[in-house]
C-alpha positions as protocol buffer text, in pm:
chain_id: "A"
residue {
  index: 1
  type: MET
  ca { x: 5 y: -15 z: 20 }
}
residue {
  index: 2
  type: CYS
  ca { x: 139 y: 355 z: -106 }
}
residue {
  index: 3
  type: VAL
  ca { x: 35 y: 511 z: 237 }
}
residue {
  index: 4
  type: SER
  ca { x: 314 y: 363 z: 407 }
}
residue {
  index: 5
  type: LYS
  ca { x: 574 y: 395 z: 205 }
}
residue {
  index: 6
  type: PRO
  ca { x: 612 y: 772 z: 275 }
}
residue {
  index: 7
  type: SER
  ca { x: 678 y: 745 z: 619 }
}
residue {
  index: 8
  type: GLN
  ca { x: 941 y: 447 z: 554 }
}
residue {
  index: 9
  type: TYR
  ca { x: 1153 y: 678 z: 351 }
}
residue {
  index: 10
  type: ILE
  ca { x: 1107 y: 968 z: 551 }
}
residue {
  index: 11
  type: ARG
  ca { x: 1237 y: 693 z: 854 }
}
residue {
  index: 12
  type: GLN
  ca { x: 1535 y: 609 z: 616 }
}
residue {
  index: 13
  type: LEU
  ca { x: 1616 y: 973 z: 542 }
}
residue {
  index: 14
  type: GLU
  ca { x: 1651 y: 1055 z: 903 }
}
residue {
  index: 15
  type: ALA
  ca { x: 1874 y: 781 z: 1001 }
}
residue {
  index: 16
  type: GLY
  ca { x: 2085 y: 879 z: 734 }
}
residue {
  index: 17
  type: GLU
  ca { x: 2049 y: 596 z: 471 }
}
residue {
  index: 18
  type: GLY
  ca { x: 2046 y: 639 z: 117 }
}
residue {
  index: 19
  type: THR
  ca { x: 1765 y: 521 z: -68 }
}
residue {
  index: 20
  type: THR
  ca { x: 1770 y: 452 z: -503 }
}
residue {
  index: 21
  type: GLY
  ca { x: 1397 y: 580 z: -487 }
}
residue {
  index: 22
  type: GLY
  ca { x: 1336 y: 298 z: -740 }
}
residue {
  index: 23
  type: GLU
  ca { x: 1100 y: 129 z: -411 }
}
residue {
  index: 24
  type: PHE
  ca { x: 844 y: 383 z: -442 }
}
residue {
  index: 25
  type: SER
  ca { x: 831 y: 450 z: -819 }
}
residue {
  index: 26
  type: ASP
  ca { x: 519 y: 213 z: -835 }
}
residue {
  index: 27
  type: CYS
  ca { x: 308 y: 449 z: -599 }
}
residue {
  index: 28
  type: VAL
  ca { x: 401 y: 745 z: -796 }
}
residue {
  index: 29
  type: PHE
  ca { x: 395 y: 595 z: -1162 }
}
residue {
  index: 30
  type: SER
  ca { x: 151 y: 297 z: -1104 }
}
residue {
  index: 31
  type: ALA
  ca { x: -30 y: 202 z: -1455 }
}
residue {
  index: 32
  type: GLY
  ca { x: -306 y: 220 z: -1261 }
}
residue {
  index: 33
  type: PHE
  ca { x: -335 y: 611 z: -1318 }
}
residue {
  index: 34
  type: ASP
  ca { x: -226 y: 635 z: -1656 }
}
residue {
  index: 35
  type: ASP
  ca { x: -525 y: 714 z: -1804 }
}
residue {
  index: 36
  type: ILE
  ca { x: -606 y: 1001 z: -1531 }
}
residue {
  index: 37
  type: ILE
  ca { x: -254 y: 1139 z: -1617 }
}
residue {
  index: 38
  type: ALA
  ca { x: -310 y: 1144 z: -1980 }
}
residue {
  index: 39
  type: ALA
  ca { x: -659 y: 1320 z: -1916 }
}
residue {
  index: 40
  type: ALA
  ca { x: -502 y: 1608 z: -1715 }
}
residue {
  index: 41
  type: ILE
  ca { x: -235 y: 1675 z: -1943 }
}
residue {
  index: 42
  type: MET
  ca { x: -474 y: 1691 z: -2233 }
}
residue {
  index: 43
  type: ASP
  ca { x: -708 y: 1900 z: -2044 }
}
residue {
  index: 44
  type: THR
  ca { x: -448 y: 2133 z: -1979 }
}
residue {
  index: 45
  type: ASP
  ca { x: -321 y: 2147 z: -2281 }
}
residue {
  index: 46
  type: ALA
  ca { x: -685 y: 2242 z: -2396 }
}
residue {
  index: 47
  type: ASP
  ca { x: -714 y: 2590 z: -2199 }
}
residue {
  index: 48
  type: PRO
  ca { x: -644 y: 2863 z: -2400 }
}
residue {
  index: 49
  type: LYS
  ca { x: -277 y: 3048 z: -2375 }
}
residue {
  index: 50
  type: THR
  ca { x: -362 y: 3367 z: -2486 }
}
residue {
  index: 51
  type: LEU
  ca { x: -650 y: 3684 z: -2501 }
}
residue {
  index: 52
  type: VAL
  ca { x: -645 y: 3646 z: -2874 }
}
residue {
  index: 53
  type: GLU
  ca { x: -692 y: 3251 z: -2858 }
}
residue {
  index: 54
  type: VAL
  ca { x: -954 y: 3275 z: -2574 }
}
residue {
  index: 55
  type: ARG
  ca { x: -1140 y: 3554 z: -2800 }
}
residue {
  index: 56
  type: SER
  ca { x: -1178 y: 3362 z: -3076 }
}
residue {
  index: 57
  type: HIS
  ca { x: -1333 y: 3072 z: -2896 }
}
residue {
  index: 58
  type: SER
  ca { x: -1707 y: 3032 z: -2916 }
}
residue {
  index: 59
  type: ASP
  ca { x: -1763 y: 3063 z: -2543 }
}
residue {
  index: 60
  type: TRP
  ca { x: -1538 y: 3398 z: -2532 }
}
residue {
  index: 61
  type: LEU
  ca { x: -1890 y: 3550 z: -2335 }
}
residue {
  index: 62
  type: HIS
  ca { x: -1817 y: 3301 z: -2037 }
}
residue {
  index: 63
  type: TRP
  ca { x: -1422 y: 3410 z: -2059 }
}
residue {
  index: 64
  type: LYS
  ca { x: -1532 y: 3742 z: -2043 }
}
residue {
  index: 65
  type: GLU
  ca { x: -1753 y: 3718 z: -1748 }
}
residue {
  index: 66
  type: VAL
  ca { x: -1525 y: 3560 z: -1543 }
}
residue {
  index: 67
  type: MET
  ca { x: -1236 y: 3842 z: -1614 }
}
residue {
  index: 68
  type: ASP
  ca { x: -1469 y: 4102 z: -1538 }
}
residue {
  index: 69
  type: ARG
  ca { x: -1525 y: 3965 z: -1208 }
}
residue {
  index: 70
  type: GLU
  ca { x: -1167 y: 3890 z: -1150 }
}
residue {
  index: 71
  type: MET
  ca { x: -1075 y: 4252 z: -1224 }
}
residue {
  index: 72
  type: THR
  ca { x: -1386 y: 4382 z: -986 }
}
residue {
  index: 73
  type: THR
  ca { x: -1284 y: 4166 z: -759 }
}
residue {
  index: 74
  type: LEU
  ca { x: -910 y: 4280 z: -727 }
}
residue {
  index: 75
  type: GLU
  ca { x: -1011 y: 4634 z: -740 }
}
residue {
  index: 76
  type: ARG
  ca { x: -1265 y: 4591 z: -492 }
}
residue {
  index: 77
  type: VAL
  ca { x: -967 y: 4487 z: -233 }
}
residue {
  index: 78
  type: GLY
  ca { x: -780 y: 4766 z: -324 }
}
residue {
  index: 79
  type: THR
  ca { x: -465 y: 4485 z: -472 }
}
residue {
  index: 80
  type: TRP
  ca { x: -323 y: 4826 z: -648 }
}
residue {
  index: 81
  type: SER
  ca { x: -334 y: 5145 z: -718 }
}
residue {
  index: 82
  type: THR
  ca { x: -332 y: 5381 z: -1018 }
}
residue {
  index: 83
  type: VAL
  ca { x: 6 y: 5620 z: -1048 }
}
residue {
  index: 84
  type: PRO
  ca { x: 138 y: 5831 z: -1354 }
}
residue {
  index: 85
  type: CYS
  ca { x: 454 y: 5584 z: -1512 }
}
residue {
  index: 86
  type: PRO
  ca { x: 781 y: 5759 z: -1393 }
}
residue {
  index: 87
  type: SER
  ca { x: 969 y: 5809 z: -1731 }
}
residue {
  index: 88
  type: GLY
  ca { x: 1256 y: 5574 z: -1812 }
}
residue {
  index: 89
  type: LYS
  ca { x: 1085 y: 5277 z: -1609 }
}
residue {
  index: 90
  type: ASN
  ca { x: 967 y: 4950 z: -1712 }
}
residue {
  index: 91
  type: ILE
  ca { x: 570 y: 4841 z: -1684 }
}
residue {
  index: 92
  type: VAL
  ca { x: 479 y: 4506 z: -1517 }
}
residue {
  index: 93
  type: GLY
  ca { x: 267 y: 4400 z: -1722 }
}
residue {
  index: 94
  type: LEU
  ca { x: -16 y: 4116 z: -1665 }
}
residue {
  index: 95
  type: LYS
  ca { x: -97 y: 3789 z: -1830 }
}
residue {
  index: 96
  type: TRP
  ca { x: -408 y: 3615 z: -1853 }
}
residue {
  index: 97
  type: VAL
  ca { x: -431 y: 3275 z: -1747 }
}
residue {
  index: 98
  type: PHE
  ca { x: -704 y: 3067 z: -1830 }
}
residue {
  index: 99
  type: HIS
  ca { x: -834 y: 2720 z: -1706 }
}
residue {
  index: 100
  type: VAL
  ca { x: -1166 y: 2523 z: -1747 }
}
residue {
  index: 101
  type: LYS
  ca { x: -1282 y: 2345 z: -1437 }
}
residue {
  index: 102
  type: ARG
  ca { x: -1433 y: 1985 z: -1570 }
}
residue {
  index: 103
  type: LYS
  ca { x: -1662 y: 1745 z: -1349 }
}
residue {
  index: 104
  type: ALA
  ca { x: -1590 y: 1427 z: -1352 }
}
residue {
  index: 105
  type: ASP
  ca { x: -1838 y: 1340 z: -1650 }
}
residue {
  index: 106
  type: GLY
  ca { x: -1618 y: 1602 z: -1860 }
}
residue {
  index: 107
  type: SER
  ca { x: -1868 y: 1879 z: -1858 }
}
residue {
  index: 108
  type: VAL
  ca { x: -1762 y: 2230 z: -1761 }
}
residue {
  index: 109
  type: ASP
  ca { x: -1805 y: 2302 z: -1435 }
}
residue {
  index: 110
  type: LYS
  ca { x: -1647 y: 2666 z: -1422 }
}
residue {
  index: 111
  type: TYR
  ca { x: -1455 y: 2905 z: -1634 }
}
residue {
  index: 112
  type: LYS
  ca { x: -1114 y: 3011 z: -1448 }
}
residue {
  index: 113
  type: ALA
  ca { x: -893 y: 3352 z: -1538 }
}
């Protein structure tokens, strides 16, 4: 059972004993989890990467709503204040990170931005 192995590993490390790590690979890379891991990777790859890409999606209005809500929340809690830009200084940019959270059946649970 995988639950007991991490505590055994910790005991070995505390005792100064080296391990090869091979004895734990069946827990981390079990073939029984291949489908779950592959689905998670494909799900992440399916998420839009840029604002241009999001705007081209048929569900753009969902993304816009989530982005507007996120900006409203950040403004409401005072995350930043707008100030004049000093000459010769770089401006910190931003990047949206988009993710579709799905239910177990694969349907959309919510959009995150």
